[in-house]
N, C-alpha and C positions, 0 to 999 in steps of 0.2 A: 579735675580729671582723676578718675579712680586709679590709684597706684598699681593695684594688682592687675587690672585690665591693661594699663599702660605697659607694664613689664612683660606681660604675655604677648602683647602686640609687638613689642621690641624684639623679643626672641624669635617670633615667627618671621619678622621682617628683616632680620639681620642679614641673611644670605642675599636676598633680593636687593636690599638697600645698598650693599657693597657694590653690586653690579650697576645700580642706578648712579652711585657716586662716581664710579669709573667713567660712565657715560657723560656725567656732568663735567668731570675734569677734562675729558676730551673736547667737549664743547668750549670750555673755558680757554683751552689752548688755541682755539680758533678765534681769539680776540673777544670772547664773551666773558664778562666779569664773573669772578667767583662770588657766590652769594653767601653772605656772612650773617650769622646770628650771634649777638653779643649777650653773654650771661653776666650781668652786672653793668652798671652805668655810671657809678660815682667813683671818686678817688682815682686810684690807678687805672681803673677800667675806662674812665673818661678820656685819658690820654690815648688808650688803645682805640677808642671810638674815633678819635681824630685821625690817628695814623692809618687805620683801615679805610676810613671814609675818603681820605685824600689820595689813596692809592688807586690809580686808574684801572688796575686789574681786579679790584674788589668793589662790592656794593653791599652795604649793611642793609639788610631787608627786615630785620626784626631785632628787638632788644627786650630782655627780661630783667626785672628787678623787683624785689619784695617791697621796696620803698618807692612808691610812685612819685615822690618829690624829686627823684633823681632824673626823671624822664625829660622835663622841659629843656634843661641845659644840654643833655645828650642829643636830643632831637635837633636843637638849634645848631650844635657843632656838626652833626652829620649832614644836615641839609645844606649848610654853608659850603661843605666840601664836596658833596656828591650830587647835590641838586635834587635829591628825593628824600622823602620822610619815611623812616622805618616804622613798622607797626610795633606796638608795645604791649607786653603781657607781664603778669606777675609771676607766672609759673614757667620756669625754664624748660620744663618737659614739653611744652608746646613747640619750642624750637627744635628739641631733639627729635620730636615726632614728625616734623615737617620735611618731606622728601625733597622739597625744593631748596632747602638750605644745604650748602656744600660743607661749610666749616663752622665750628663753634669757637668763639673767643671767650675764654673763661677768666674774668677779672674780678673774682669774688674774694672774700676772706679765705685764709688758708683752709679752714675746715669745710669749705664748699668747693674745693678744687677737684676732689676725686670723683664724686658721683656724676657730675655733668660730663667730665672727661670720659669716664668708663661708658656711660650710656651713649655718648656721642660716638665712640668707637664701635660699640655694638650695632649702632644704627648707621654705620657706613660713613661717618663724618670725620674729617680731619680736624685736629684741635690745636689751638694756640692757648696754652694755659700759663698763667702767671707763676712766678717763683714764690717759695719752693714748690716742688711738684705737688706736695700734699701736706696734710697736717701731721702725718706720722709715717713710719716706714712701711707698715702693712698696707696702708692706702696706696702709697707709691708703687709697691709691688703689684697690686691689683691693676693699677693704671697701666703699667708696663705689660702685664699679661693681656689686657684688653687690646692694647696697641699691636702686640705681636699677633694675637689670634686673628684679628680682623684686618690686619695689614694696613694700618692707618699711619698717616704722617702726624706726629705730635711734636710740637716745638714748645720748649719751656722758655719763659720770658726773661732769661738772663741775656739781655740784649747786647751786652758788651762783646759776646762771642761773634757777632756779625759786623762789628765796627772795623774800619780800616786800621785803626790804631792797634787793636788786639791782634788782628790777623798779621800785621806787619811785625809786631813784637814777637809773635810765635815763630815767624820765618827767620828773624834775626837770631833768635835763641837756637833754633834748629841748625843754623849755619855755624854754630859754635862760638857765637860772639862773646860769651862770658866764660867759656871753658867748662871744666867738670863741675857739676852742681850737686850739692848735698842738702841745701837748706832754702826754704821759701817762707815768707811771712805775709800774712794778711791782717788788716786792721780796720777798726771803726773807732774814730775819735771825734765824731760829730756830736755836739752837745744836744741832748734831748731835754725836755722839761718834765716837771712833776705832773702827774695826772690827778693828785689829790685823793679825796675820799667822798665823792658825791653819794648821796643817798639813793636807794632804789626808788623807782618811779614807774609811771605808766608808760608803755611804749608809745611812740609817736602815732598820731591818728593815721589810719589807712595802712600802717606797716603790718605785714604778716610776720609777727615776731616769732611765733612758733616755728614757722618754716625757716626763718633766719637762723634759729638755733640748730636746725637740722639734726645731725647725728649727735650733737653735744648734749650733755645733761640739761634737764629742765631747770631753769633758774629764773628768779625775778629779773625784770628789766632794770639795767643800770646804765646810765650814759657812758660810763667807762668801758662797758662791755659791748659797745655798739660801734658805730661808724668811727673809723680812725684810730680807736684805742683798743680794739679787740685783740690786736696782735700781742699785747702784754699779758694775756691770760692763757693758761694751759689748755682750757677748753677749746679755744678757737685758733690761737696763733702759735708761733714758733720763736717768739722773742726777737731781739735784734739780730741774733745769730742767723735766723731764717729769713729775716726781713731784708737787711742790707748785707749781712755777713755772707749769705749764699753767693752774692756777686763776687765779693773779695776773695773768698775761699776758692771759688772756681777760677778766678783770674790767677791766683797764686799757683793752683794745681796745674793749670794749662801751661804757665810759664815754666814751672819745675819740670813737668813732663817733656816739654819741647826741648829744654836744655839737656836733659838726660838722653833723649832720643838722638840729639845731635852729637852726642859722645858715644853712640853705639849701644847704649843701655836699652833694655826692654821697656816698653811703655808701662807706666804705673797704673795700677787699678785702685781699688779701695784701700785705705790704710789697714794695717794689721792691729794697731792699738790706738786707743783714744783716751786721753786723760784731761779732765777739766778742773780748774780751780778758780775760785772767785765767789761772788754772791751779790746779793742786793745790799750794797754797802753805802750808797750815796743818797738815793731818793727815799723819802719816807712817804709812801703813797700806796695805792692798791696794786701796783705792778707785781707780778709773780716771778717773772724771769730776772736773771742777774742784770745789774747795770755795770758790773765790773767782772771781766771774765778773761781767762787765758785757756786756750785749748791746744794741746799738742797732738798732732797726728803723725804716728810713726809708721814708716814703710820699711819692710824687710822682705823684698821680693826674692824668694828662693835663696835667701841668705846672701844675696849679691848686692853690693852697693846700697846699703840702707840710705834712707832719706828722711828728713823731718820737715813738716809744714806746721807752722804755728799761727794761731789766730788770736788777736788781742782786741778786746772790746772795752772801751772807756767812754760811755755815752754821756759823761758829765764833763768832758774836756772842752774848754773854750779855745783850743789851739790845735794845729795839725801835727802830723808826724811825717817825716821825710818829705815835707812840702805838700802833703795831701791829707785832708781830714779823713779820707777813706781810700784805701788802695792796697797794693800788693808789691812785694819785692822778691827777687830771686838772686841768690848769691853763688857765684862760681869762683874757681881758683885763678881766673884771669880778669875778673871784673864782676859787675853786678848791674841789675836793671830795676828801676822803680817805675811802677805802672799806676797811674791815677786815672780819674775820669776825664781829664783833659789832655792826656797824652802819656808818652813814656820817655824815659831818659836812660841811656846806657853809659856806664862809667868804666874806666880802666881800673887796674889794680892800684894805680896812683890817684884815684878819685878824679881823674880827668874825664870830662864829658866827651864821649866819642861819637855818639849818635842820638838823635831824638826825633820824635814825631808827635804832632798835636792831634786833636780830634775831640769828639764828644761821646756821650753815651745814649743818644736818642735812639728810640726803638725803630725808626723808619727802615734802616737796613735789615733789621731783624724780621720785621713784617714782610719786607720784600723777599727775603730768603725763604720764609715760610711759604709765601704764595708761589714762588718759583718751584718749590719742592712739592707743593700740592699738584702742580702740573707735571713735573718730571718724575715724581715718585722717588726721588733721591732723598737721602737723609739730610735734614737741616743742620745748621751749625750747632744748635743746642737740642739735638735729638734727645727725646725723653729717656730712652733706654741707655744710651751710651754716654751721655753728658749730664742731662738734667737730673735724672734720678740719682746717680752716684753723688753729685754735688749736694743734693738734698739729704741723702743718707748721712753724709759727713756732718751736716748741720744738726739733724736729729740726734745723731750719736753724741755730738758735743753737748747738746742740751740734756740728754739722758745721763751722761757721765756727771754733769753738774748736779743733777737732781739726786742721784744715788750716792755721790761723793766718793767715787772710786774709779780706778782705771779699768777700761773695758777692752776685751779682746774680740775682734770682729771676725765671724765666719763669713767669708766672701760668698760662699755658695748659697747660704740661707739668709744672709744679712741679719743674723742673730748674734747674740753675745755668748761666748763660751762660758758654760758653768755659772751663769748669773741669772737666776730666776727673777730677781727684782728688776734688773735692767730690761729683761725681755718682756716683762709685763708692761713696760712703757713703749714698746714698739708699736702699739696700737691702742685702741680704747678697750676698757673692760667690756663694754658693749656699745654698739651703734644704736642710738635711740630709734625706736620704731616711729614711723614707717621708713626711716632713712638709713636702713642697713646698706652695706656695700653690695652692689649688684654682682651676681655671679657672671663670669665671662665664658 
């Protein structure tokens, strides 16, 4: 499909597509399934295929992937759960351009989150996009702008937000369970492996490697820069801070904010200052992001009741911290709470367990929340603008601080760094490789 013709059609169709989408949502609310197009079929996206296909309110009608080898498994999983076989295409723009598709599910690598989401919004589709929201801050801002302008529902895939365990933890903290709170902590201590130094090679047969690169610079194919390992490179990923850290940071932020609101403080927004220390200290391989990192996020809202959120990453640890290999904790003057993937535990000032709740982190409730909001037009639990993008900005800012090696001061209005040209140059790409520039909204 010619890109210039596609974008022209998209712009002309945007207004009418929004009306069509509203009509489709109205039909869906009368027990008709929401028609889903999946962008990406392997890895994390395969789990989303399962969750959307098994939901009785949705039907996956089409899937797109640059690697056709991912289709057979995804088709099998979808058919087993919904009883029908989605069509398959290489080019996601076919899904964007299809007026019969209500929502897009974007389960691609980080550097391919923004363009499908933006084009989906322009064409009147609601979007479920994996975390972090984008490869960089500028892309995330453009996604939010598209969502606002075209009045779309966009859910970011930090699925813990929709779990009973997280919702109950927030309510407990809002009720004042741990008292006045100043400090929260998030961590990753799950051991990762070395990715070595494989040589450049030819792309797998039938893979559209140039399209896989998308906006990223043109480079020779390397197995480490492809399926599963792309996240460790600046061109495509956001390191483990954006991979798993975005969940933990958002958990810690949600807990800290709830505890403070419970004490009558104003809700927290983005941090005022970010400082990272650490580096690639353990693994000797091709990874570009740190394997050892600590990030401090400082809050000073109107000079009232400052707060501190810290994030620690040790992806070479063979043991857990606070009983969880990855998690969050929030500390008050009457007690504290530890939140993991399998539940939360609240303790008194004397370290006595006073309340706990189990649970898991599966995305089924998150998918359900998204589909409910597609029909109701209410904000989902991980609304892109108010939850997903701010959490992603925190991850991007932490990575940028680590790369430039200094403390950064964040302007909340522009999401840029005060008096720091070097850091601001990392808010986006030097250029988005043609023809995959960011769409105008």
